[in-house]
N, C-alpha and C positions, 0 to 999 in steps of 0.2 A: 546346591541349594534345593531341599525337600519339594516335591510338587506338591498344589493344594489342591488340584483337580478332583472333584467329587465325582463319581460315577454317577451317572441317572439308570434309574432301574429297566432293567430289560424287556420287563412284561408292560408297566405302566407310565415309565417315564420320571416318575418322580426321584428325587435326589435321595440318593444310598446314604446311609449311616456309615460310620467309620468305625471299625472295617466295615464293609457290606455283606449280605448275606450272598454266599454262591454257590452255584449248582451247575454241571456241566461247563466251566470256565466262564461263566455268566454271572453279572452281580445283580442282586435283587436289593428291594429297600426291605424287606420283611420276608417272616416265612409266607405269608398268605400268597404273595406274587411267586414264590418261589414254588408252592404246592400246584398252583395253575398251570405253570411253566411244567413241571413237572408231568401233570395228568396229559396235557397236549403231547409233550415230548413221547411219552409212554405208548400214544396213540396215534403215533405217527401224525399229530397234526400240526405239525410246526410252520405249515404254510400261512398258517395265521398271522404270524409276524412278518411276512413278506408282502403280504397285502398294505401294511400302515406301520410305520415305526411306533414301536410302544403304544400298541392300540387300545391293550388290557385295561381292566378297571380294580382300582386299588383294593382289596379285602378289609373291611373294617374289622371284622371278626372272623378268622380264618377257622376257629375252633367253633363248628357249626353242629355237631352233634347235640340232639337235644332240641334245636330251634324250632322243629317241624313235627313236635309231637301231636298238637291238634290236630294236622291233616290225617291223622289217623280215625278220627271221629266222623261214623257215616254221617252224622246230618250236617258237616262241613261239607265233606267230599260232594253231598249232593247240591250243595250251593254252587261247588266251585266249576262242576264238569258238565261238559254238553251231550254226554253219550258215554254210556257203559256197557258191557254186556259180561259174558264168562271169560271172552278172549282179550276184548282190548278196551281203552277208554281213551275218547276225545275229549281236549278241552284246550280253552285259550287263558294265557297270560298274559300281563301287561310287563314288558321288560323296560323301564326307563331308560336304563344305561345304554343299550343300543344308540350308537353314533356314527358308524363307517361303514364300509365294505367288509371290512375283517370280521365286525359283528355279525353283520348279515351270513357272513359265509361261515362263521364258527356254529352260530346258531342253526343253521341249516345244514350241519354236518354232526348234528347230536347223536345219530345213530352209530357213529364211529365211537363215541365214548362209551356207550352202552348199548350192548344187543336188544334190550327190551325196547328200546324207541324205535318206532317204526319209520316215521316221517316227522319232518318239522317244517314249517313255513313261517317267515316272516313277512308282516305287513309293517313296513318301516315308518311310513307316516304317524301310524297309529300306535306305533312302540307296541305292537303286540305280538305274538307267538303263538301258531297255532301248531298242535302236536299231537300224535297217538303214539302209544305205548301197549304192550303186551302186559295184561293184569298178571301172569304166572312167572315173571322175569323181573318187574318193577313197579315200586307201589308210587303212589302220587308224591307223599312224603319224601321219598328217594329221589324223584324226579324235580321236585322244587330244590332237593340239597344239592344236589348234582347242578343244576343252574346257577345259585348262589357260590358254589365251589370254585366255578369257574367266574367268577365276576358278575355274572349277571342274575343278581337276585331278583326273582318276581315281586312286584307290588300286589300284595293280597289285603285288600281291606273287606273284611265279612260285613262291615255295617253299611258298606258300597252295596254290594251286593243284594243286601237284604232291601235297601229303599232305594234301589236302581238308579244311582246317582251316577251323573257321568262326570268326571274330571276333566275341568277345562284344561284344554290343548294351547300350548304355546308354542308357536314357530320356532325353529331355532334361526331364523331370519330377522326375526327381531331384533335382538343385541346389536348383531355385525351392521344393521341397516340403521338402527338408531345411530351408533358411533359414525359410522361412515358419515349419515347426514349431518351430526354436530360438527365434524372435521371439515367438512367440505364448507358449511356456511362461516366458520370462522376461517380458514383459508382462503376463501374470497373475501374476506373483509380486510385481512393482512395483506391482498394482494393488490388493493385498491393503489398504492403510493405508485407501485410497478405499471397499473392499468394507464396512468394517468401521467406517469414521469416526473411524481413529485418527490421532493424529499429524498434525493439519491445517496445521502451520508447514510441514510438509516434502513436502506435497504438490505442490505447485508441480515440485519439484525431482523428484519420480517422474513427473510429466506430461510434463517435458522429456526425460526418460530414456526414456519410452516413446514418444515422438515420435523420438527418433532411433532405437530400435530399429524402430520401424513404416517407417520410410524405405525399408529394402531390401527389404521386402514390398510397399510400394506402386510403388517403380520397378522392382523386379526381379521377384521372384514372381507380381505381377499381370499381366507383360508379355502372356503367353499371352491372357488374356481381352481384352486393351485391342486387342491386334493382330487376334485373329479377329473383334472387334465393328467394327473400323475396316474393315478390308476388306470384310464384309459391308454396310456402309452405303454404301463407295464403289461396290459393285456393286449399290447400291439394293434391298438385302435385309436383312430384320430376323432377324438370327440367335440362338440362345440365349444366346450371350454379351453381346448388348446391353444387356439389363436388368441381368445381373450386373456388365458394367463400370460401368454408371450407378451402381448402390447403392454400389461401392466408390469411385467419385469422390465421391458425397453425402457417405459415412461418413469419408473423410478430409478432406475440405474442411469437414465440421461439425466434426469433432475437432480440427482445425488451428486454426479460429476460436477454440475456447474455449480451447485451451492458451494460444497466443497472447495473448489478451486475458484468460487469467484467469477467466473466467468459469466453467469447468467444469473436470473433470479428461477429458473427451473420451471415444470410443468406440475408441480402439488396438486393445483388446484384443477388441473386437467385430470390428475390421476385420481382425488377423492371425489370429484363430479363423474367419472367412468364408473369407480365401484360402488357410487351410490346409485346411479340409476340405472347400473345392471340387477343390483339388488332388488330395488323397485321391480322390474320386469320379473326376476324369480320369483320375489312374493305376491305377483299379481297370479302369475301362472298357477302358485300353490293353491290361493284362494280359489282359482276358478277352478281346479281339479277338486279340492274340497267342496265346492258348492256342487257338483255334478255328482260326487260320493255319496253327499247327504241327499240327493234327490232321489237315487238309487236306492238308499239303503232304507230310508225311514217314511217313503210313502207307502201306498198301497199298493207294493211292488206286485204282488199275486193277485189276481181278480178271482180267488178262490173263495168259497163260503164252507160253512160247517153249519151243521145240524144243532142246535142248541135247543136242549129239552128243559121247559119249564112249566110246572105245574101240570104234568101229563102231556102236555101239548109241544109238539116239536115246529121249530120254526129256522127258516134259513136265514144265516146274519153273515157279515163278511167278517174275516179271521181279524180284522184290526178292531173290530166292535168286540172280541172277546177279552175277559178278566179272568183272573184267578178266582177259580170257585165254581166256573160255568160248569153244568154237566153236559156232554156232547153226545150224540150218537155216531159213530164210526162204522160205516158199510164197509161191504167188501170192495176192496182196493182203493179205498179212500184215505186220503194222507192224515195224520196227525198232528195238528197245526203248532202243537205247544207240548211241553214236559206235561205229563197228566198221570193220576192213579187210577188203575183198573176195579172199574166196579162192578163187572160181569164176572162169570164164572172162571173162563178163560180165554184166551186170546192167541190169535196166530200172526206174530208183526215181522214184515218183511222190511231189514232194513238196510236193503241195497242203497237206498237214496242216500244213506249215512256211510256206510261200509263199503258199498261196491260188490257184497256178497249177498244173494238172493234167497238162501235157506232161511224159512220163516223161523222164528224163534218163539217157542211155547211161553206163555205167560198165565197167571193163576191171579184170583182176584185180590186187590191190595199190592201188584206190583208196581214199580216203577216204570212208565213207559217216556219214550224220548221223541220229542219234535222233529218229525221226518221219516217216523218208521208209517208204512202203509198195512193196513189190517187185513190179511187174507182169510177168507171164510165168511163164519156169521158174524152178524152184526153186532158192535159191542158198545156197552155206554163206560164213559171214562171222566172223571172230573180233574180240569184244570190244574195243576201247582204252580206252573209259571206264565208270565204274561208271553203273548205271542212276539215273536222277534224276528222282524223280517229280514234284518241283515244277517241271521243266522240262516233263516231259508235260502237267502240269495247266497251264501257260503256254500251251502250243499248244493244249489242248484248249478254253481260253478266250479266244484269240486273236479278232480283230475279225471276220474273215472268217466266222465261223460263229456270231456272236451274232445273237440274235433282237432285232430294235428295239422290240419293246413295252415301255413301261415298267409295271413292278407297280403295281395300284392302290393298294396297301396304302403302297407310298412314296411315291406322290402325295398319299395321304390324311395319311400324316405330314406333309409340305411344308404342306399347306393347314393343318393343325392347328397346325403350330410358328408358322408365320406370325401367324395370326389368335389364337393363344396369346399371342404376344409383345404384339401390338397392345393386347390387353384388358388384361392387365398392365399395360402403361405407362398405360393410362386408368384404371384403378383405384387405381395410385399416385397420379397426377395427381390425381384426384378426392378420393379418402383425404387427400392431405397439404392440399389446400385448406381442406378441411372444418375439419381439427383445427387448422390456421392461425389460422382466425378463430375455432375453440371453444377453444383451449388454449394458442395461442402458437407461435412458430417451431420451439421446441425438441420437442415433441409433434410437429408436423406433421412435422418432420425424420427423428424416430425411426420414427413411421407408414409414412413415405415409404419410407426404405430398407428397413423390415423387409417391407413389401409385395413388393420389388424383389426381394429377396433367397430369400425362404421361396417364391414361387410363381416357378418355372420351369418350360419345356418341355423341361429334359433327360431326366425320367423318359419324354417322350413319344416323343423321339428313341431312346432306349437300347432302346425295347420292341420294335421290329422286327426289329434287327440280333441282339439278344440269343437273343430267343426261337426266331428261324427260324435262327439260328446255332447255336444248341445243338441243334434239330432236326435240323439237317444232320447234325452231328456223329454224334448217336442213329442217323439211318438208313444211315449208314455202316457203324455196327457189325452192322448186318444186311444187310451188302452190296449196298446200294443206295446209290452213289455220284452226286449230285445235281451239276450242275455251279455253281447257283449258289441262294442263298436265293429268287430271285424264282421258280424252277422249283417250291418248294412252293405258291407261292400258285395258279400253273397247274394244277396237280395238284387243288387243292383245288376248282376251280371246273368239273372235266370234267363232259361227261355222255353221252362216246361214245367206246368204247374199241374198236379195229381188233386184229388179232392178224395177224401173218404165221403160217406153218404150220411149213413145215420148218425146223426147228433151234430152233424157239419153242415150238410145243404139243407138236411131238415131241421126243424123243431119242433118238439111235441106240445108246446103252448098250452099245456096242463089240461090237454083234451084227452078223454079216456079212452081205451081200446073200446072195440066193439065185437062181441060173440058172435061168429060165422057159422059156429059147427059146435053141436052137442047141448045138452041141458043139464051143467053139472048141480049138482045138488049143494045146499047151502054149505054142507059139512066141505065138501069139495073146495069150494069156493075159499072158506077158510084157511084151509089149508095152503091154497095158492096164494093168500093175500101175506101168510107167512113166509112162503118162499120169495115171492117178488121183492119183500121188504128188506132182503139182504144185498139186492143187488141196484147199482145205479145207471143201469143200462137204460137208455130212454123207453125201449120196450117194454122191462119190466115196469117202471114206473109209471106209465101209459096203461098198463092192466092193472098196477095196485091203485090206480084213482076209478077203478070201477064200481069200490065199495068202498063207502066211510069207516064200516068199521071189521073187525076181525084182524088176523094177524099175530098174535100172541101167543100162538100154539108152540108146545116144544119140539125144535129142531135140531138136529144133528148131521154129522157127514155132510156137509154142504160143499159142493165141488162146481166151479164154473169153468167151462171150457171157452176159452177166448173167443168171440164171434159166432158160437154155436148155441150156447145154451147152459143151463142150470141143473142140479141133480142134488137131492137131500133128503132126508128121511122125516118126515113131519109127522109126530102123532102117532109114527109107528108105520106110516106109507111112504113106499117109496114113489118118489115123484120127480117126473123129468119136465123140465120148460124147455123149448129151443124150435129151431126150426126141423123140417121135414127129414134130412137127412140124418141130423141130431138124435131124434125121437126114435125112429124109424128102428134102429139097432137094440132098440127097449121093449118093443112091442112083442106080445106072445104072439106065437104063429098064426092063431085064427085071428089076430088083430090085422096083422100085417095084410090080409087077403082084402081088406074095406080100403085101401088105399086106392084103388079104381075110383075115378072119379070126383076125389078130392082134392080141393084146392092146396096145392102142397106149397103154395106161396105164404100159406097163413103161418101165424105162431103157435106151436102146438103144445096141451098138457097131457100127459102119461101119466096114469095113478096105478101102481104095480100090474104094468104091462098092459094094462085097458086105455084105449085112447079117450080121452073124458070130454077134450074141448078144442076148440080152434078159434085165435083171436086175429083181428086185422086191426093195425095200428093206424089210427088216423091222423097221420101227420100232415104238416104242412112245410112248405118250402119256407125259407128264410125272406123275411121282408128286403124287397131290392135286389132278389138272387138274379132274375132275368137280366135286370139294368147291368148289375156286377158282370156277369158273364159275357154278355155284349161287348162290353171294355175290354176284358181281359184278354178275349178270344182275338182280340186285333193284333196284340202283341205278343202273347205265349201260345204255346199248343198245350191245350187241355185235355187231362183225363180223368176218369170216373173209377175209382178202385173200390167196391162195396164187398162187405163180407155178408150181406144183407141176400134175400133171394130178388129177382128182375122184375118184380110185382110193378116196381114204379118205373120201368122202362119207357113205357110211353111218355109220361110226363116229363120225364128228364131231357127226351130228344128234344121237346118242345120249347125248353129251355138253352138246351144247347146246341150247338151247329151240328147238323145232320151228320159231318165226319168225325166228331168228337166219341173217341173209343169209349164205351161202357163196359165195363168188368164188373160181375158180379159174383158171389159166393165165392170170396178171396179170403183165404185162411191169412192168419197175421204173416206166415213166411213166406206165402205167396206175395203179398202186398212188400215185404223187403223185395224179394227177386226180381218184383217187377221194376221197381226203382233202379234196381242194380244194372237191370238190362237197358233202362234208358240212359244211364249214365255211360255204359260199356260203349253205346254208339255216340257219344261226346256231348250229351245234354248236361245241363244245368237243370237239377230238379228242386222244385220245392213241394214238401207235402204238407197237407193240410187236415189233421183228423182232431178227433176228440181226446185223445190220450187213452183211450179204454183198450181198444186191439190194435193201436197204429205206435207202438213205442218203437219196433224195430225200424220200418219204414220212416219213422220220423228221424232216428238216428243215423240211417244210411243215406239220408237225402242231403243236399247241400246246405239247405234252409227246412227245417222240421218245426212246424207251427202249432202248437195244441190250442185247440179252441173250449175255450171255458164258459161255462153257462152259469150253473148254480153249484157246482160240487167241486169239490177238490181232488179230483183224479187226474189233474195233468200229467204228463210222462217227463219225469227228470231228464231224460235224454234229449227233451226237443230245445231247438234254440231260441224260439220265441212262443209267447203266452198272448192270445188273442182273445179279448171277452167278447163274446158273439152279440151283443149289442153294436159292436164296431166291426162286424164282416161287410158290410156294405161299404167300408172305408178302402177296403183292400187297395183297388186300383189306385187310389190315391197315395196309399202308402208307398207301393211299389215304384209310381213316379216321383216320390219324395226322396227314396234312397239313391234313385239315377242322380236326382239334381244334388243330392248331398256328396255322391262321389266328384259330381262334376265341378262343385264348389271347392272342393278338396284341390281337386288340379288347378282349379282358378287361385287358390292360396297357394299354392306352389310358383305358378307363375308370377305372382304380385310381389312374394318374397326376394325372387330370384330380380326381378325389373329393380325392387328397391335398393339391393344390393349391388347390382350392375351401376345404376344411378349414383350411388355413394363413393363406389370404386372409381367411376370415370371424375368424379372430382377430387377424390384422394390424392390419385395418381399425378395430379396435377400441381399439389400443394397446395391448393385454395384452401383446404380443412386444417381448422386449428383442432389439437385432441380433446377440447372441452366440448366443440359443436361435435365432434363425431362419437363422443360418449353418450350425449343426449342423443343423436340419431339412431345409434345402434339398438337401445332398449324402445325407442321408438315405433322401430320398424315391427319391433315382435308386440307391440300393444296395437300397433295397425292389423296386423295378419289377424289378431285376437279377436278384435272389433269386428275385423270382416268375417273371419269365422260364425261368430256368435248371430251378427246382425243377418246376413246373408241366409243362412240356415232357416233365421226367424221368419223370416220375409216371405221366404220360399213356402216354408209349411204354411203361412197364411194364407198364399195364395193359392194352395192347392185345398186345404181344408175348410179356408173360408172366403170362397169366391165371392165377387160382387154378383147381385140380383142379376139375373137373364145370362149370365154367362154360363158355358159348356159346365157341369160340375162332375169331376172325374170321381168326386165321392159318391155320388149317384142319387139320382133322384129315385124316390120309393115307385117307379110306375109302375113295374110289377110287383102287386102287393104279396098276396099269397095265391099260391097255386095246389089246389087241396089235392093229394094223392086219391087216386080213384078207387072206390069203395070195393072190395071182396064182396062177392056173392057167397052165400051160403051154402054149401055143398049137400045135394040132395042126398 
């Protein structure tokens, strides 16, 4: 008799026609699936099929040529991409077809399908793919066609891009959860006769009805656990879904045996209840993560501002208040907050924030500038063509070029505990099952075995770290400290050394002008000086710029800024230098150098065509609450000061800091980095706090680098955190809170372990029915989640909003302002 078996497609799993399409001794349902397999086979990517059985997507239209011609149009490309230059393009695409580990693996290995694709990264929850490709090897249309050709056609809706509509996201847990809940309720209803011992003659009928209702729960709603457990086993890992899947299998197998042999009613109610409550736990976890992600992506994540131009006047506004069409002034080293059109004649844009390469890119009037670029040189005017996207800036901040590779020890601890706990649970279940098999028979053994596997699960352990630290991250954001990720909290909790920059960090300019302490510059020289200082965001330049309300619109070329030293440019044909004495002295004419005797070399000096024109003292003040902040910090940490400025403020700083605190002046950016490295070589855990202007290397070298921002967008992308200057006095409370958060994580670990040990103690004695165990298991996860959220909230409230009359670690402003001693004019 001829077999009627119809083979399944090797790629997508659909039923094949008769005869099937064949290639390499494998059956396919259509030419499209065969084409995808052939592409993967030719590129040695057949591991795709080892991660999942039939993981592929069926192609509705395998003949894709010509479908993407509209992606050659420049106006369409501009709306889709995030960044492009002469070499590469960055973009994000929505891929709704991704559904499993195989999808992630394949999409992150696109570079093996085409050499022009540099890298690709999946955000599975949002179903998005971020990738970059070489412009000279592949075009956008070809990238989209390649994705469609392997079954992952991007969802491109230009009308959505135009109107900025967000497509609603439906959790993949909704349908399995709904089916499990429906079946659970009806199985419980059909089980009432068995519960009360009534209508025994009809019990087999109800048992078969329960079996029919349990099938979709077992075959569909439970797939998420089976899939995760199988993927872990293939990677030789015991994840938290292994004992869950084993419990589901044992429950279903035992119940099926009892129903078919009519030796009992089975435990289908327990099975449906187990899956239903587990899915509720997963759904709650997913919603919690989504809420944390929402807070980080769409609130005012970066406390930076931009200079907006309106009716000839400039104003500083938050980037979240910018709209399409706003005209902005971007100074030297300032960040372009969103895509814009260049209005100035030329620009030099550093896209290292986007691409990791620091070579400035020349631009001319009318060119498109992309968000995340940093202007180098003369100030430019731009007009926004896209709204500011906080999620895009966050993505740039977290890109691999600025990540620190050290893995947080709490994450390693979580991995170790989860693995060992899973092994322990399996061992306890096996031993308890064998014991009860001998003592009371197979029925009791199966009950105890399943109860142990269900009630004891490391889900709570796995949830403790992300929930507690994730909520702590969100709470710190409310206090205007914006951390890159949760691992920064753990790093802050282990610090023993804090290094401060001085200018712009310990000091604030408070909109006070500088003071002329040497020379009598002409009005023409002052006009040229005003033009020069308007190109810089350094506090000294801004203080000098406030000396005059007019001026500053003269022709300027050849601007160069030496970080931490000074400025140089040609203004109206005059060669100007502005900076500290060491910087400007090499530009002085020979006869001018003889005049340095008796001069106060701690001032900021102006040189014009080799002649010493003027000297300025910067009338700065220390930040509010600085003395109280330092008094608290010095009790817990070793403090250091690294300044690129002269030591004119040494006496004032010694009054604020402990007499033994090292104060280092005239430090170059490289010297700051080397100093941090020397502390680390001695075994110290160092936090560097700077304004981001000349501290980028030190910020990245330290365990925790904090960029302090006031009213400019000059923070360094290499930093781990951004602190609003208004929250500087909260620093001691922040550090205490991070230590408390790490303690709460450890308490959460202990709570989860105690909860599971309690459940195990009851389960091994046979006192737990599977349905009660099914309730207790997700309840433990919910308990840990509730503890992490509430405990971190209460700890934050206690530290940042204490009762009146208590000692405040976020510091009273007992020390208001300590003015920097004024410099005397040289004779």
